[in-house]
C-alpha positions, -999 to 999 in steps of 0.1 A, spaced: -449 480 -653 -470 461 -631 -459 440 -607 -481 411 -623 -452 411 -649 -421 402 -635 -385 386 -646 -393 349 -635 -357 336 -621 -353 301 -615 -315 301 -600 -296 274 -604 -301 251 -570 -264 253 -560 -269 257 -522 -266 220 -518 -264 200 -488 -236 180 -505 -216 173 -473 -228 142 -468 -231 127 -497 -202 101 -495 -183 113 -527 -147 96 -529 -115 106 -548 -116 89 -581 -88 86 -610 -106 96 -642 -95 99 -676 -103 136 -695 -138 134 -710 -124 133 -747 -118 94 -744 -85 92 -760 -67 122 -742 -30 109 -734 -27 79 -758 -3 70 -784 -20 68 -821 5 42 -840 26 62 -863 7 88 -867 11 125 -855 -19 143 -842 -24 177 -831 -54 184 -810 -69 213 -796 -80 207 -759 -97 237 -753 -122 239 -781 -127 236 -815 -96 247 -842 -118 274 -857 -135 289 -826 -104 293 -808 -108 327 -786 -87 356 -769 -54 347 -785 -42 314 -770 -52 280 -776 -41 249 -753 -28 219 -778 -20 182 -776 4 167 -799 4 132 -798 34 115 -815 38 85 -837 63 52 -820 96 57 -816 97 97 -821 111 114 -787 99 146 -776 131 163 -776 133 159 -814 98 177 -818 97 213 -832 64 234 -829 60 267 -848 34 296 -847 28 312 -880 66 305 -885 76 313 -848 92 286 -830 70 280 -795 85 245 -788 92 258 -750 53 260 -741 51 220 -746 56 201 -715 59 163 -719 39 139 -704 45 104 -688 33 87 -719 53 113 -740 24 130 -755 31 171 -758 3 196 -742 12 233 -742 -5 266 -743 2 287 -777 0 322 -772 -3 351 -797 -23 343 -821 -33 369 -846 -72 376 -854 -82 353 -880 -64 320 -894 -29 310 -876 -8 283 -886 5 256 -861 36 231 -876 48 201 -857 78 182 -873 99 155 -857 127 152 -888 105 119 -901 73 135 -905 53 165 -898 19 180 -896 2 212 -897 -33 224 -880 -53 257 -886 -63 277 -859 -92 310 -865 -91 330 -836 -112 355 -830 -114 383 -800 -123 374 -764 -152 403 -768 -164 381 -794 -185 372 -818 -174 340 -831 -204 327 -853 -235 347 -835 -233 374 -861 -236 410 -855 -235 420 -818 -269 434 -803 -271 474 -797 -277 493 -778 -262 470 -749 -262 481 -715 -229 477 -694 -234 465 -658 -199 459 -645 -203 486 -618 -234 472 -605 -224 441 -592 -211 441 -554 -200 414 -531 -193 417 -492 -195 457 -499 -172 459 -530 -180 459 -565 -172 427 -578 -161 441 -610 -162 479 -614 -165 504 -641 -161 492 -678 -128 499 -698 -136 533 -721 -134 524 -757 -148 557 -772 -150 594 -768 -184 598 -788 -208 592 -759 -219 561 -770 -228 535 -741 -225 542 -707 -199 572 -696 -168 559 -672 -158 583 -645 -122 591 -633 -115 571 -604 -94 584 -571 -64 561 -557 -90 537 -541 -109 533 -568 -140 555 -559 -159 580 -579 -192 596 -578 -220 570 -585 -256 562 -581 -274 533 -565 -266 514 -600 -228 522 -602 -233 549 -630 -215 582 -626 -231 613 -611 -240 645 -631 -206 659 -611 -185 630 -619 -155 637 -643 -162 618 -672 -131 602 -690 -150 584 -719 -177 558 -728 -180 524 -731 -201 504 -756 -185 471 -753 -188 468 -714 -152 451 -710 -140 451 -681 -105 445 -665 -101 411 -653 -98 408 -613 -86 381 -591 -94 378 -553 -99 354 -526 -128 351 -506 -132 325 -473 -164 310 -456 -168 324 -424 -179 304 -396 -197 331 -382 -223 337 -403 -219 310 -429 -214 334 -455 -183 339 -478 -165 374 -473 -134 391 -490 -97 375 -481 -73 403 -490 -43 381 -477 -48 344 -484 -15 337 -466 -33 354 -433 -71 338 -431 -89 349 -402 -97 326 -372 -132 324 -380 -124 307 -414 -142 274 -419 -124 244 -429 -138 218 -457 -132 183 -465 -131 176 -505 -139 148 -524 -102 138 -525 -102 136 -485 -82 164 -480 -95 186 -449 -82 223 -454 -92 259 -451 -123 271 -469 -105 296 -491 -118 303 -530 -97 319 -555 -122 336 -578 -116 353 -612 -141 374 -628 -141 394 -660 -159 399 -694 -162 376 -720 -181 379 -748 -197 410 -733 -208 393 -706 -197 391 -668 -180 360 -660 -166 339 -629 -143 313 -620 -139 298 -589 -124 270 -573 -104 258 -536 -68 277 -532 -42 263 -509 -35 287 -481 -9 315 -492 -11 310 -532 13 336 -541 -2 343 -573 -38 339 -587 -30 341 -621 -8 314 -617 -30 289 -600 -22 263 -578 -45 236 -586 -38 216 -562 -69 214 -545 -96 211 -575 -108 177 -578 -106 178 -618 -144 183 -622 -158 212 -637 -193 227 -632 -212 249 -656 -237 272 -633 -267 279 -654 -295 302 -649 -332 308 -653 -352 337 -657 -372 355 -692 -357 382 -705 -350 403 -740 -318 409 -742 -299 443 -744 -283 440 -716 -252 428 -697 -270 412 -668 -266 406 -634 -249 388 -609 -256 362 -587 -235 354 -555 -254 319 -551 -248 306 -587 -213 320 -587 -199 308 -555 -222 277 -547 -204 267 -513 -216 232 -511 -201 224 -546 -166 243 -537 -159 226 -507 -157 196 -524 -135 208 -547 -155 216 -578 -143 243 -603 -174 264 -609 -180 283 -643 -207 309 -644 -217 337 -671 -244 364 -672 -247 352 -706 -257 322 -697 -286 334 -677 -320 334 -693 -330 366 -673 -305 381 -693 -317 368 -726 -329 340 -745 -306 341 -775 -294 308 -770 -267 308 -802 -255 338 -781 -257 318 -750 -238 288 -763 -211 309 -776 -202 323 -741 -204 289 -726 -181 277 -755 -158 307 -749 -157 306 -712 -149 267 -711 -124 274 -733 -106 300 -707 -106 279 -682 -95 250 -695 -63 273 -708 -64 284 -674 -66 253 -655 -63 221 -677 -87 197 -691 -110 186 -666 -121 146 -659 -158 160 -669 -181 192 -671 -213 188 -654 -243 213 -659 -269 225 -635 -293 247 -638 -335 252 -633 -356 265 -660 -337 285 -684 -307 267 -672 -323 237 -676 -330 247 -713 -298 256 -720 -282 222 -710 -306 204 -733 -300 229 -763 -262 230 -753 -256 198 -755 -275 194 -789 -258 222 -806 -223 219 -789 -213 183 -781 -184 178 -757 -195 214 -742 -208 194 -711 -203 157 -705 -235 158 -680 -263 176 -671 -285 182 -637 -318 199 -655 -341 214 -626 -372 223 -635 -370 214 -673 -381 226 -706 -368 209 -738 -363 242 -751 -378 280 -748 -389 286 -784 -417 259 -784 -429 269 -752 -444 302 -770 -466 279 -792 -489 266 -765 -481 296 -744 -494 321 -769 -530 302 -770 -533 311 -733 -545 344 -738 -569 335 -764 -585 314 -749 -590 329 -716 -600 358 -735 -627 338 -750 -638 324 -714 -635 357 -697 -655 382 -726 -664 370 -755 -685 340 -743 -689 356 -708 -727 345 -707 -717 304 -705 -717 291 -670 -692 266 -681 -661 286 -676 -668 295 -644 -655 257 -637 -617 256 -640 -618 219 -650 -639 227 -680 -613 253 -688 -585 226 -682 -601 203 -706 -593 230 -736 -564 252 -720 -547 216 -708 -526 233 -684 -538 228 -648 -564 250 -633 -580 253 -596 -605 266 -573 -578 263 -544 -547 274 -557 -514 265 -534 -491 284 -523 -499 320 -534 -480 350 -514 -500 373 -495 -493 402 -523 -500 375 -552 -534 367 -531 -544 406 -532 -532 410 -569 -556 382 -583 -583 392 -559 -578 430 -570 -577 420 -605 -606 394 -604 -625 425 -584 -622 444 -613 -635 417 -639 -663 412 -618 -672 450 -615 -671 455 -653 -691 421 -662 -662 399 -673 -668 361 -665 -647 352 -631 -643 313 -622 -659 299 -592 -643 294 -559 -648 281 -527 -659 312 -503 -632 304 -478 -605 301 -505 -582 331 -502 -578 337 -538 -602 331 -568 -598 301 -591 -573 301 -615 -555 284 -645 -519 282 -649 -518 305 -679 -528 335 -652 -503 326 -622 -477 308 -645 -478 328 -679 -495 358 -674 -475 384 -692 -454 362 -711 -470 367 -745 -468 402 -747 -435 396 -735 -424 372 -764 -443 388 -791 -454 427 -788 -428 446 -804 -436 477 -780 -435 458 -750 -405 462 -726 -402 455 -687 -374 485 -688 -374 498 -651 -344 520 -650 -345 538 -681 -311 532 -690 -319 512 -722 -337 542 -732 -307 566 -724 -290 548 -751 -317 550 -777 -334 517 -773 -369 532 -773 -363 518 -815 -359 488 -802 -384 456 -811 -389 442 -775 -395 405 -785 -382 375 -785 -380 375 -821 -363 405 -824 -339 397 -795 -327 367 -820 -332 388 -854 -298 374 -866 -313 343 -866 -348 347 -878 -341 376 -903 -369 404 -908 -400 404 -923 -412 431 -951 -422 456 -925 -389 455 -907 -396 434 -879 -384 401 -870 -396 371 -883 -423 353 -865 -432 314 -867 -464 316 -846 -492 297 -860 -525 284 -855 -541 277 -888 -565 246 -887 -557 243 -847 -590 227 -834 -590 241 -800 -608 216 -773 -610 188 -796 -604 164 -770 -627 181 -749 -651 175 -777 -645 141 -781 -648 133 -742 -679 150 -739 -670 183 -715 -684 205 -745 -709 204 -770 -702 205 -807 -719 240 -808 -696 251 -777 -667 234 -796 -677 257 -831 -685 288 -814 -647 285 -794 -633 281 -828 -652 302 -847 -647 331 -824 -611 327 -803 -592 344 -831 -550 351 -833 -530 371 -828 -522 406 -849 -490 408 -869 -456 427 -850 -462 461 -874 -500 462 -860 -493 456 -826 -500 486 -800 -492 491 -761 -505 470 -738 -534 481 -712 -538 476 -675 -525 461 -655 -492 460 -678 -493 499 -688 -511 527 -674 -537 528 -647 -568 515 -645 -599 523 -662 -628 503 -680 -610 518 -712 -577 507 -705 -589 472 -686 -570 446 -711 -555 418 -690 -556 394 -719 -541 419 -744 -569 416 -764 -561 445 -784 -533 427 -804 -556 399 -811 -572 395 -843 -611 388 -834 -643 382 -854 -656 420 -868 -691 406 -862 -696 386 -829 -683 354 -845 -705 357 -877 -677 358 -897 -650 340 -883 -620 354 -868 -588 352 -888 -562 328 -877 -527 337 -883 -499 321 -906 -467 315 -890 -433 331 -913 -420 296 -925 -389 313 -927 -387 320 -891 -396 280 -886 -371 268 -905 -343 292 -887 -355 279 -855 -347 239 -864 -316 251 -883 -300 275 -856 -304 247 -828 -332 267 -808 -356 242 -815 -341 209 -792 -349 181 -814 -331 155 -786 -302 145 -804 -280 141 -773 -263 111 -756 -247 126 -722 -263 115 -689 -289 139 -679 -308 137 -644 -337 158 -652 -351 167 -614 -386 186 -606 -404 194 -576 -438 186 -583 -454 225 -582 -485 217 -602 -508 222 -575 -490 259 -572 -501 260 -610 -461 270 -614 -452 275 -650 -429 247 -645 -452 219 -654 -444 183 -651 -451 176 -691 -420 197 -701 -395 164 -688 -413 138 -706 -418 163 -739 -382 163 -735 -378 125 -733 -405 119 -766 -383 142 -787 -349 122 -774 -370 88 -786 -381 109 -819 -343 115 -824 -330 76 -825 -356 52 -804 -333 56 -770 -340 81 -743 -322 56 -721 -295 86 -713 -323 103 -695 -334 101 -657 -368 120 -645 -368 125 -608 -400 141 -591 -399 152 -556 -436 159 -540 -437 195 -532 -475 194 -517 -485 211 -496 -448 230 -502 -414 226 -510 -395 211 -488 -365 186 -500 -339 192 -529 -329 162 -547 -299 179 -564 -271 168 -537 -282 130 -547 -283 139 -582 -244 155 -580 -234 121 -561 -256 97 -587 -235 117 -619 -205 116 -605 -206 75 -598 -224 74 -635 -193 93 -650 -168 77 -632 -183 41 -644 -185 56 -679 -146 64 -677 -140 27 -664 -161 10 -688 -163 29 -720 -176 2 -744 -206 0 -723 -220 33 -733 -241 58 -715 -271 35 -706 -248 8 -697 -229 25 -670 -260 36 -650 -254 30 -612 -283 20 -594 -299 51 -584 -296 65 -620 -335 54 -628 -366 67 -632 -380 78 -594 -401 95 -572 -398 111 -540 -418 124 -510 -416 155 -495 -386 145 -470 -368 130 -500 -375 96 -493 -378 71 -519 -418 65 -530 -412 43 -562 -382 39 -590 -375 19 -617 -382 15 -657 -420 15 -648 -427 41 -628 -440 67 -654 -458 41 -675 -488 53 -690 -470 91 -698 -457 82 -732 -469 49 -735 -505 32 -734 -500 8 -705 -513 14 -670 -503 41 -649 -472 32 -631 -464 38 -593 -450 75 -600 -476 84 -627 -506 73 -603 -489 96 -574 -480 126 -596 -509 141 -620 -494 153 -655 -516 178 -671 -517 186 -708 -512 217 -732 -537 236 -756 -520 218 -788 -521 183 -774 -558 190 -766 -561 200 -802 -549 168 -813 -512 174 -815 -482 155 -801 -470 150 -765 -437 163 -775 -448 197 -788 -429 217 -811 -455 215 -842 -448 253 -858 -472 246 -890 -497 215 -889 -504 194 -921 -543 205 -930 -569 182 -940 -602 190 -957 -630 190 -932 -647 158 -951 -619 139 -947 -614 148 -907 -651 138 -906 -644 102 -923 -613 98 -902 -636 97 -871 -615 130 -859 -645 142 -840 -656 108 -818 -689 102 -813 -702 137 -829 -717 131 -867 -718 166 -878 -751 179 -895 -749 194 -931 -754 227 -915 -726 217 -888 -701 207 -917 -708 242 -935 -698 261 -904 -665 242 -896 -657 246 -932 -661 283 -927 -643 283 -894 -616 262 -914 -617 271 -951 -579 255 -956 -587 226 -935 -580 214 -902 -547 200 -887 -531 164 -896 -511 164 -867 -500 132 -875 -478 144 -910 -453 164 -887 -445 198 -887 -445 214 -922 -424 241 -910 -396 220 -907 -367 221 -933 -366 194 -959 -337 167 -953 -330 178 -916 
């Protein structure tokens, strides 16, 4: 695999300078809005740790609310007929809360009787290894519990033996000190004594302590929490307590992924399995992470996301899982399931939080939008960094990138227009520039090398200033290069250490669709169904109406641009993705997997019709964000357009438009940009945590005002300078983005670009898998082509290029299920 194609990871921005935020202690009720309140003459049984049909691990935290005049001592609780009343304690207002353990797999019956009344609740228990609702678990599945290291020690260690059939990862006999012969990845070496194999990758739950050192400002293991070393730092929590900076750290596996729960612990805590939560501020943080991957692995650990010092020191509890890291997989059904299971476990261990706030960048932000939609109550607030509304609909326009670049570079290489990045931008929509910023020396060398190959072979190269350190580029290149084959080519994988192949993964379909085959299903050839479609899409339509390209160029582009082959017909990629350079193997566009014209455009290149079942599944599974969420959201990003970064600015507003589409209201979302020109210097996330805490306290104090009615003064659309200082804020600062008003103060300061499908006439929010088609004549009659009045010959050519008609985006997504 070339170094051009890497896992792009934007970790949760949790190295936060929160110390000076001025956060104060607050008495807040639990996020369910009704916990601890009498319900008149009703007896109610509530699962505080999750949904009754989604219980895992054999236990559930329950609350019993009693009718008036019923005393707690008169209550009897049974589980499947066995008395479990002793598990419950009475609270000050007379409700009972207890952790019920010993649930059987499957259905369990809880009965509460008081003598005068009774009630029952059915709990459905699932194994800690999952699944709950995500369907058959993926195999092969690579165990990585032995890989994670912290401060010189394993974070977890080898997985638990679950078979003797040589299925999965071998497990070695360990010495008294836990050592065994191992390679650099934690796997046993050939001379190790193998005692079995692990297919499901479960690991023993481990508890320990770490302390923050004043010497190097890092965490280190603390073997005796009663005797912290002299260099232990101190911290002042949100509750105003100044204490040694010691953290209890629980690690284990849930739903086959590695998890972590960390929070402050007092000196000398006797038993980490019975935690002393006196230093917890009763706020939970879900630390999500980004990246791009195709699954079949347990994932890797991340010290910064598992142990974010500037959150932990304030008293936040922090939850993390390798299964909620999109550099592990992009199956957000499995990710959401994992998040539910982890939060359930945390609540059962530590109690119901005042609220749960999520933080994470890129894929970590996507998870916040999608999980808030699919699992109401999982998170109560979101701090979405570098956001997209979802992953799956990004494939729609990103799948256009190399089709268009191939047309510019190769098919129509003689046209000098395509040497101008602004002309390409008018068609691709994403930013392009002759002066790409902030490329590393290695990136510069790579792009210069690749473009030298373009020139040597006679392909098109965009113009650039001779003094520029790299060629002119479109965001399609440094931002999205290699992502189309990663998402769509079943032969394409970034397996580097071959441990997946050792488990028989050479038969795996390495695509996003294959990773989510439980959702999308399979086609007649046995491959996962693919929704990508470009039938009727008129590439460069706005460039035509704006006069950037001529009618002849518009017709030629659409006749020759082509589409992608079906999965069964795709073949191995060429250089720079696979193999060494040669003129025959040079294929930076994946053109060998395109459907192109067989005769230079005389016969128009075919377009690809996406699978409608896959389109429907994207909606019904919740993989597509539709905008129906009502939690507070602070959507923050540094402005990276000049870097041609893949996290383009239109995405924050695409999410907003989807929210507006859902119910006409997006007042629960705040959009912040921080200038990163010439380079990123300031992280607005600490401010976001402070504002979000005030927002949540306001909601608790005035629930009838709702989310929007409880915004603190700083919870408003804003933009900031490179040093974090405010440029402008208010309701109108982003005017001109989603409306026709004059550009607001922030809109003027931060140019926002487009996408190939918006240029083709699609809506701002994207997400249209299959457009409605209209006859070419009808499109001409409606004035779709602006000042261009096609001649009879041009009308005939349009009809030949688009035999089924052209897109009428006003009619919405034809791939969306009815009554959805």
